[in-house]
N, CA and C atoms as an extended XYZ file, in Angstrom:
411
Properties=species:S:1:pos:R:3:atomname:S:1:resname:S:1:resid:I:1 pbc="F F F"
N       150.070      123.951       90.594 N   MET     1
C       148.771      124.154       89.971 CA  MET     1
C       148.749      125.524       89.298 C   MET     1
N       148.168      125.494       88.150 N   THR     2
C       148.046      126.751       87.433 CA  THR     2
C       146.719      127.406       87.769 C   THR     2
N       146.611      128.629       87.385 N   ALA     3
C       145.374      129.373       87.641 CA  ALA     3
C       144.210      128.767       86.865 C   ALA     3
N       144.505      128.202       85.716 N   GLU     4
C       143.442      127.609       84.895 CA  GLU     4
C       142.880      126.339       85.533 C   GLU     4
N       143.711      125.484       86.126 N   THR     5
C       143.203      124.287       86.799 CA  THR     5
C       142.447      124.647       88.068 C   THR     5
N       142.912      125.645       88.780 N   ILE     6
C       142.185      126.083       89.971 CA  ILE     6
C       140.805      126.601       89.578 C   ILE     6
N       140.739      127.347       88.500 N   ARG     7
C       139.464      127.864       88.019 CA  ARG     7
C       138.537      126.724       87.609 C   ARG     7
N       139.041      125.710       86.924 N   SER     8
C       138.190      124.593       86.496 CA  SER     8
C       137.717      123.779       87.700 C   SER     8
N       138.595      123.582       88.725 N   TYR     9
C       138.164      122.899       89.944 CA  TYR     9
C       137.087      123.705       90.672 C   TYR     9
N       137.243      125.001       90.723 N   THR    10
C       136.267      125.866       91.387 CA  THR    10
C       134.920      125.790       90.681 C   THR    10
N       134.926      125.827       89.374 N   ILE    11
C       133.675      125.720       88.616 CA  ILE    11
C       133.034      124.359       88.841 C   ILE    11
N       133.841      123.305       88.871 N   GLY    12
C       133.315      121.960       89.133 CA  GLY    12
C       132.683      121.856       90.503 C   GLY    12
N       133.337      122.430       91.511 N   ILE    13
C       132.786      122.394       92.866 CA  ILE    13
C       131.491      123.184       92.945 C   ILE    13
N       131.425      124.321       92.282 N   ILE    14
C       130.199      125.125       92.279 CA  ILE    14
C       129.062      124.361       91.613 C   ILE    14
N       129.342      123.654       90.531 N   ILE    15
C       128.309      122.868       89.848 CA  ILE    15
C       127.818      121.743       90.741 C   ILE    15
N       128.724      121.051       91.431 N   VAL    16
C       128.333      119.968       92.343 CA  VAL    16
C       127.477      120.513       93.482 C   VAL    16
N       127.857      121.638       94.055 N   ILE    17
C       127.072      122.249       95.141 CA  ILE    17
C       125.689      122.643       94.644 C   ILE    17
N       125.606      123.205       93.444 N   PHE    18
C       124.317      123.596       92.878 CA  PHE    18
C       123.390      122.386       92.740 C   PHE    18
N       123.904      121.270       92.181 N   PHE    19
C       123.078      120.082       92.012 CA  PHE    19
C       122.701      119.458       93.354 C   PHE    19
N       123.579      119.518       94.345 N   ALA    20
C       123.261      118.982       95.666 CA  ALA    20
C       122.139      119.788       96.324 C   ALA    20
N       122.224      121.111       96.230 N   ILE    21
C       121.171      121.958       96.803 CA  ILE    21
C       119.845      121.721       96.086 C   ILE    21
N       119.889      121.580       94.766 N   THR    22
C       118.672      121.304       93.995 CA  THR    22
C       118.043      119.981       94.414 C   THR    22
N       118.860      118.945       94.611 N   ALA    23
C       118.343      117.642       95.030 CA  ALA    23
C       117.733      117.706       96.425 C   ALA    23
N       118.364      118.431       97.325 N   ILE    24
C       117.836      118.536       98.692 CA  ILE    24
C       116.508      119.295       98.703 C   ILE    24
N       116.440      120.402       97.989 N   VAL    25
C       115.197      121.178       97.935 CA  VAL    25
C       114.086      120.349       97.288 C   VAL    25
N       114.405      119.642       96.223 N   GLY    26
C       113.406      118.786       95.575 CA  GLY    26
C       112.928      117.683       96.487 C   GLY    26
N       113.825      117.109       97.259 N   GLY    27
C       113.443      116.047       98.185 CA  GLY    27
C       112.593      116.541       99.333 C   GLY    27
N       112.774      117.788       99.731 N   LEU    28
C       111.998      118.337      100.842 CA  LEU    28
C       110.631      118.852      100.428 C   LEU    28
N       110.466      119.243       99.172 N   THR    29
C       109.209      119.877       98.758 CA  THR    29
C       108.300      119.003       97.911 C   THR    29
N       108.767      117.844       97.487 N   ASN    30
C       107.906      116.911       96.752 CA  ASN    30
C       107.489      115.794       97.696 C   ASN    30
N       106.232      115.408       97.616 N   TYR    31
C       105.691      114.443       98.564 CA  TYR    31
C       105.400      113.123       97.879 C   TYR    31
N       105.813      112.026       98.536 N   LYS    32
C       105.523      110.713       97.991 CA  LYS    32
C       104.242      110.135       98.586 C   LYS    32
N       103.811      110.691       99.715 N   GLN    33
C       102.567      110.232      100.313 CA  GLN    33
C       101.928      111.355      101.106 C   GLN    33
N       100.605      111.460      100.972 N   GLU    34
C        99.820      112.400      101.766 CA  GLU    34
C        98.660      111.618      102.370 C   GLU    34
N        98.398      111.860      103.643 N   THR    35
C        97.340      111.142      104.340 CA  THR    35
C        96.444      112.138      105.057 C   THR    35
N        95.149      112.054      104.763 N   LEU    36
C        94.150      112.871      105.457 CA  LEU    36
C        93.708      112.130      106.705 C   LEU    36
N        93.774      112.805      107.861 N   HIS    37
C        93.306      112.256      109.130 CA  HIS    37
C        92.208      113.177      109.654 C   HIS    37
N        91.053      112.609      109.935 N   CYS    38
C        89.965      113.376      110.548 CA  CYS    38
C        89.477      112.620      111.776 C   CYS    38
N        89.179      113.372      112.806 N   SER    39
C        88.623      112.803      114.022 CA  SER    39
C        87.348      113.570      114.354 C   SER    39
N        86.246      112.841      114.398 N   LYS    40
C        84.968      113.488      114.706 CA  LYS    40
C        84.930      113.950      116.168 C   LYS    40
N        85.494      113.146      117.070 N   SER    41
C        85.446      113.504      118.493 CA  SER    41
C        86.359      114.689      118.818 C   SER    41
N        87.507      114.793      118.130 N   GLU    42
C        88.417      115.913      118.359 CA  GLU    42
C        88.080      117.119      117.482 C   GLU    42
N        87.121      116.949      116.563 N   ASN    43
C        86.671      118.022      115.675 CA  ASN    43
C        87.839      118.617      114.880 C   ASN    43
N        88.636      117.729      114.270 N   LEU    44
C        89.847      118.181      113.589 CA  LEU    44
C        90.146      117.323      112.370 C   LEU    44
N        90.575      117.965      111.292 N   CYS    45
C        91.098      117.286      110.109 CA  CYS    45
C        92.458      117.883      109.792 C   CYS    45
N        93.427      117.017      109.568 N   PHE    46
C        94.753      117.488      109.175 CA  PHE    46
C        95.338      116.541      108.135 C   PHE    46
N        96.325      117.036      107.404 N   VAL    47
C        96.992      116.252      106.372 CA  VAL    47
C        98.430      116.026      106.804 C   VAL    47
N        98.830      114.754      106.794 N   GLU    48
C       100.209      114.390      107.101 CA  GLU    48
C       100.917      114.091      105.781 C   GLU    48
N       102.035      114.774      105.552 N   LYS    49
C       102.768      114.628      104.290 CA  LYS    49
C       104.131      114.003      104.560 C   LYS    49
N       104.518      113.063      103.701 N   THR    50
C       105.836      112.442      103.770 CA  THR    50
C       106.578      112.809      102.498 C   THR    50
N       107.716      113.514      102.651 N   ASN    51
C       108.454      113.938      101.464 CA  ASN    51
C       109.388      112.828      100.989 C   ASN    51
N       110.144      113.101       99.935 N   LEU    52
C       111.010      112.094       99.339 CA  LEU    52
C       112.170      111.694      100.248 C   LEU    52
N       112.466      112.497      101.264 N   LEU    53
C       113.519      112.175      102.220 CA  LEU    53
C       112.963      111.505      103.474 C   LEU    53
N       111.690      111.058      103.426 N   ASN    54
C       110.975      110.385      104.520 CA  ASN    54
C       110.820      111.257      105.763 C   ASN    54
N       110.739      112.552      105.573 N   ILE    55
C       110.468      113.470      106.679 CA  ILE    55
C       108.974      113.786      106.667 C   ILE    55
N       108.329      113.578      107.810 N   LYS    56
C       106.888      113.801      107.897 CA  LYS    56
C       106.588      115.182      108.454 C   LYS    56
N       105.539      115.778      107.914 N   SER    57
C       105.043      117.045      108.438 CA  SER    57
C       103.527      116.983      108.411 C   SER    57
N       102.898      117.739      109.286 N   SER    58
C       101.435      117.739      109.293 CA  SER    58
C       100.936      119.177      109.269 C   SER    58
N        99.767      119.341      108.672 N   LYS    59
C        99.178      120.662      108.516 CA  LYS    59
C        97.695      120.574      108.869 C   LYS    59
N        97.265      121.418      109.802 N   LYS    60
C        95.844      121.470      110.163 CA  LYS    60
C        95.070      121.990      108.960 C   LYS    60
N        93.997      121.302      108.625 N   LEU    61
C        93.231      121.657      107.446 CA  LEU    61
C        91.955      122.412      107.791 C   LEU    61
N        91.096      121.795      108.588 N   VAL    62
C        89.794      122.381      108.885 CA  VAL    62
C        89.203      121.678      110.110 C   VAL    62
N        88.284      122.350      110.789 N   LYS    63
C        87.525      121.688      111.848 CA  LYS    63
C        86.511      120.766      111.184 C   LYS    63
N        86.331      119.595      111.757 N   TYR    64
C        85.411      118.617      111.168 CA  TYR    64
C        83.981      119.161      111.114 C   TYR    64
N        83.583      119.900      112.116 N   SER    65
C        82.213      120.427      112.155 CA  SER    65
C        81.974      121.506      111.088 C   SER    65
N        83.042      122.096      110.552 N   ASP    66
C        82.898      123.127      109.523 CA  ASP    66
C        82.740      122.552      108.117 C   ASP    66
N        82.943      121.254      107.954 N   ILE    67
C        82.859      120.644      106.618 CA  ILE    67
C        81.408      120.574      106.179 C   ILE    67
N        81.132      121.146      105.018 N   ASP    68
C        79.792      121.117      104.460 CA  ASP    68
C        79.674      120.062      103.355 C   ASP    68
N        80.703      119.952      102.514 N   ASP    69
C        80.632      119.055      101.366 CA  ASP    69
C        82.042      118.682      100.924 C   ASP    69
N        82.121      117.604      100.152 N   ILE    70
C        83.370      117.194       99.515 CA  ILE    70
C        83.190      117.442       98.027 C   ILE    70
N        84.140      118.104       97.424 N   SER    71
C        84.012      118.439       96.018 CA  SER    71
C        85.393      118.470       95.368 C   SER    71
N        85.470      119.118       94.218 N   TYR    72
C        86.749      119.231       93.526 CA  TYR    72
C        86.797      120.536       92.748 C   TYR    72
N        88.008      120.940       92.418 N   ILE    73
C        88.239      122.112       91.580 CA  ILE    73
C        88.796      121.614       90.253 C   ILE    73
N        88.206      122.070       89.182 N   LYS    74
C        88.668      121.704       87.848 CA  LYS    74
C        89.531      122.846       87.319 C   LYS    74
N        90.757      122.506       86.888 N   GLN    75
C        91.666      123.512       86.362 CA  GLN    75
C        92.112      123.082       84.968 C   GLN    75
N        91.945      123.969       84.017 N   LYS    76
C        92.418      123.688       82.666 CA  LYS    76
C        93.814      124.276       82.512 C   LYS    76
N        94.728      123.453       82.039 N   VAL    77
C        96.090      123.891       81.769 CA  VAL    77
C        96.201      124.027       80.258 C   VAL    77
N        96.499      125.227       79.825 N   ARG    78
C        96.536      125.500       78.393 CA  ARG    78
C        97.803      124.949       77.776 C   ARG    78
N        97.693      124.554       76.547 N   GLY    79
C        98.839      124.068       75.804 CA  GLY    79
C        99.429      125.168       74.950 C   GLY    79
N       100.268      124.769       74.029 N   ASN    80
C       100.855      125.711       73.089 CA  ASN    80
C       100.855      125.090       71.699 C   ASN    80
N       101.657      125.589       70.814 N   ARG    81
C       101.681      125.053       69.456 CA  ARG    81
C       102.090      123.588       69.419 C   ARG    81
N       102.964      123.202       70.309 N   VAL    82
C       103.494      121.847       70.293 CA  VAL    82
C       102.698      120.911       71.199 C   VAL    82
N       102.410      121.350       72.405 N   ALA    83
C       101.759      120.495       73.395 CA  ALA    83
C       100.281      120.824       73.515 C   ALA    83
N        99.503      119.784       73.672 N   LYS    84
C        98.063      119.939       73.876 CA  LYS    84
C        97.812      120.204       75.370 C   LYS    84
N        96.833      121.004       75.678 N   GLY    85
C        96.493      121.286       77.068 CA  GLY    85
C        95.836      120.085       77.724 C   GLY    85
N        95.638      120.168       79.030 N   TYR    86
C        95.017      119.081       79.778 CA  TYR    86
C        94.231      119.665       80.937 C   TYR    86
N        93.465      118.811       81.596 N   THR    87
C        92.655      119.216       82.740 CA  THR    87
C        93.146      118.469       83.973 C   THR    87
N        93.257      119.198       85.084 N   GLU    88
C        93.629      118.578       86.344 CA  GLU    88
C        92.586      118.941       87.399 C   GLU    88
N        92.493      118.099       88.428 N   TYR    89
C        91.475      118.260       89.457 CA  TYR    89
C        92.124      118.239       90.834 C   TYR    89
N        91.597      119.072       91.745 N   LEU    90
C        92.035      119.106       93.131 CA  LEU    90
C        90.863      118.713       94.031 C   LEU    90
N        91.097      117.805       94.955 N   LEU    91
C        90.086      117.377       95.916 CA  LEU    91
C        89.990      118.418       97.021 C   LEU    91
N        88.767      118.856       97.337 N   ILE    92
C        88.588      119.923       98.334 CA  ILE    92
C        87.454      119.604       99.303 C   ILE    92
N        87.516      120.275      100.449 N   PHE    93
C        86.385      120.369      101.372 CA  PHE    93
C        85.754      121.737      101.157 C   PHE    93
N        84.438      121.783      101.067 N   LYS    94
C        83.724      123.058      101.120 CA  LYS    94
C        83.249      123.230      102.556 C   LYS    94
N        83.498      124.412      103.113 N   THR    95
C        83.131      124.653      104.500 CA  THR    95
C        81.780      125.365      104.587 C   THR    95
N        81.291      125.503      105.809 N   ASN    96
C        80.022      126.194      106.033 CA  ASN    96
C        80.100      127.661      105.624 C   ASN    96
N        81.290      128.250      105.698 N   GLN    97
C        81.487      129.647      105.308 CA  GLN    97
C        81.773      129.779      103.812 C   GLN    97
N        81.583      128.692      103.074 N   ASN    98
C        81.787      128.632      101.619 CA  ASN    98
C        83.255      128.814      101.222 C   ASN    98
N        84.169      128.453      102.119 N   ASP    99
C        85.591      128.431      101.795 CA  ASP    99
C        85.926      127.083      101.169 C   ASP    99
N        86.993      127.068      100.394 N   ARG   100
C        87.465      125.823       99.803 CA  ARG   100
C        88.819      125.475      100.408 C   ARG   100
N        88.933      124.293      100.961 N   LYS   101
C        90.172      123.820      101.574 CA  LYS   101
C        90.701      122.654      100.737 C   LYS   101
N        91.835      122.855      100.111 N   ILE   102
C        92.442      121.814       99.282 CA  ILE   102
C        93.003      120.737      100.191 C   ILE   102
N        92.627      119.490       99.939 N   ILE   103
C        93.036      118.384      100.803 CA  ILE   103
C        94.441      117.910      100.456 C   ILE   103
N        94.655      117.499       99.218 N   PHE   104
C        95.954      116.991       98.791 CA  PHE   104
C        96.603      117.975       97.834 C   PHE   104
N        97.910      118.149       97.964 N   SER   105
C        98.611      119.065       97.066 CA  SER   105
C        98.809      118.444       95.685 C   SER   105
N        98.835      117.133       95.609 N   GLU   106
C        98.999      116.442       94.329 CA  GLU   106
C        97.668      116.467       93.571 C   GLU   106
N        97.733      116.806       92.287 N   VAL   107
C        96.525      116.901       91.479 CA  VAL   107
C        96.131      115.531       90.938 C   VAL   107
N        94.862      115.420       90.569 N   PHE   108
C        94.341      114.236       89.901 CA  PHE   108
C        94.230      114.563       88.413 C   PHE   108
N        94.636      113.642       87.572 N   TYR   109
C        94.530      113.844       86.132 CA  TYR   109
C        93.335      113.096       85.552 C   TYR   109
N        92.877      112.070       86.242 N   GLU   110
C        91.737      111.271       85.790 CA  GLU   110
C        90.548      111.530       86.704 C   GLU   110
N        89.422      111.858       86.102 N   LYS   111
C        88.213      112.152       86.879 CA  LYS   111
C        87.706      110.906       87.613 C   LYS   111
N        87.880      109.740       87.011 N   GLU   112
C        87.413      108.493       87.631 CA  GLU   112
C        88.159      108.220       88.942 C   GLU   112
N        89.473      108.460       88.947 N   GLU   113
C        90.260      108.269       90.164 CA  GLU   113
C        89.813      109.258       91.239 C   GLU   113
N        89.558      110.493       90.857 N   LEU   114
C        89.080      111.508       91.789 CA  LEU   114
C        87.749      111.088       92.407 C   LEU   114
N        86.824      110.586       91.583 N   PHE   115
C        85.521      110.185       92.094 CA  PHE   115
C        85.619      108.991       93.038 C   PHE   115
N        86.610      108.113       92.849 N   LYS   116
C        86.823      107.014       93.797 CA  LYS   116
C        87.207      107.566       95.164 C   LYS   116
N        88.087      108.566       95.179 N   TYR   117
C        88.489      109.175       96.439 CA  TYR   117
C        87.311      109.898       97.100 C   TYR   117
N        86.518      110.598       96.315 N   ILE   118
C        85.346      111.293       96.869 CA  ILE   118
C        84.364      110.293       97.465 C   ILE   118
N        84.097      109.210       96.738 N   LYS   119
C        83.152      108.194       97.215 CA  LYS   119
C        83.661      107.535       98.500 C   LYS   119
N        84.954      107.228       98.540 N   ASP   120
C        85.539      106.608       99.726 CA  ASP   120
C        85.461      107.557      100.924 C   ASP   120
N        85.778      108.825      100.712 N   LEU   121
C        85.728      109.808      101.791 CA  LEU   121
C        84.300      110.024      102.289 C   LEU   121
N        83.332      110.096      101.385 N   GLN   122
C        81.935      110.256      101.785 CA  GLN   122
C        81.455      109.051      102.582 C   GLN   122
N        81.862      107.844      102.175 N   ALA   123
C        81.463      106.642      102.904 CA  ALA   123
C        82.041      106.633      104.310 C   ALA   123
N        83.296      107.031      104.449 N   GLN   124
C        83.903      107.079      105.781 CA  GLN   124
C        83.264      108.155      106.657 C   GLN   124
N        82.910      109.285      106.057 N   MET   125
C        82.313      110.370      106.845 CA  MET   125
C        80.899      110.023      107.297 C   MET   125
N        80.171      109.254      106.505 N   SER   126
C        78.808      108.901      106.892 CA  SER   126
C        78.757      107.670      107.796 C   SER   126
N        79.873      106.987      107.958 N   SER   127
C        79.890      105.820      108.841 CA  SER   127
C        79.932      106.278      110.299 C   SER   127
N        79.782      105.318      111.204 N   SER   128
C        79.778      105.642      112.635 CA  SER   128
C        81.188      105.690      113.218 C   SER   128
N        82.176      105.405      112.413 N   SER   129
C        83.566      105.420      112.882 CA  SER   129
C        84.000      106.842      113.233 C   SER   129
N        84.799      106.950      114.295 N   ASP   130
C        85.272      108.262      114.752 CA  ASP   130
C        86.450      108.762      113.917 C   ASP   130
N        87.272      107.857      113.444 N   ILE   131
C        88.492      108.197      112.734 CA  ILE   131
C        88.296      107.996      111.225 C   ILE   131
N        88.726      108.988      110.453 N   ILE   132
C        88.689      108.930      108.983 CA  ILE   132
C        90.116      109.067      108.479 C   ILE   132
N        90.524      108.112      107.653 N   ILE   133
C        91.874      108.143      107.083 CA  ILE   133
C        91.774      107.890      105.581 C   ILE   133
N        92.424      108.769      104.823 N   LEU   134
C        92.437      108.640      103.365 CA  LEU   134
C        93.861      108.870      102.880 C   LEU   134
N        94.438      107.866      102.215 N   ASN   135
C        95.819      107.945      101.739 CA  ASN   135
C        95.867      108.331      100.279 C   ASN   135
N        96.886      109.098       99.928 N   ARG   136
C        97.168      109.438       98.536 CA  ARG   136
C        98.649      109.189       98.298 C   ARG   136
N        98.958      108.217       97.454 N   ASN   137
C       100.358      107.908       97.157 CA  ASN   137
C       100.784      108.538       95.871 C   ASN   137
């Protein structure tokens, strides 16, 4: 083997390792499903996230008794000369202390879809059921 072939093999291996690490990081940090779980009796709301590698994690969001309202955050994303800007929405809980707790990390692009989730969540919260579950795929 010459030094030139060893160098080309080394560069090839480095490129393969780089793409493998990128794929693993992308699979761990992007979520294919998020589920909000709230329990009135346990006074707890948490979000369970399933990433692209089917690994589940959960994050405590807020105490159920601290929830004051369900709302959303509107964010305008600016465009440039080529691309037009757009608006995205995040579903949130407003707490009694006027804090905003983002429920799902995935943004909504359509206001109608966001309002369906808000209406569904409000209906579940006002019902007599102890458990509230809201899925976002």
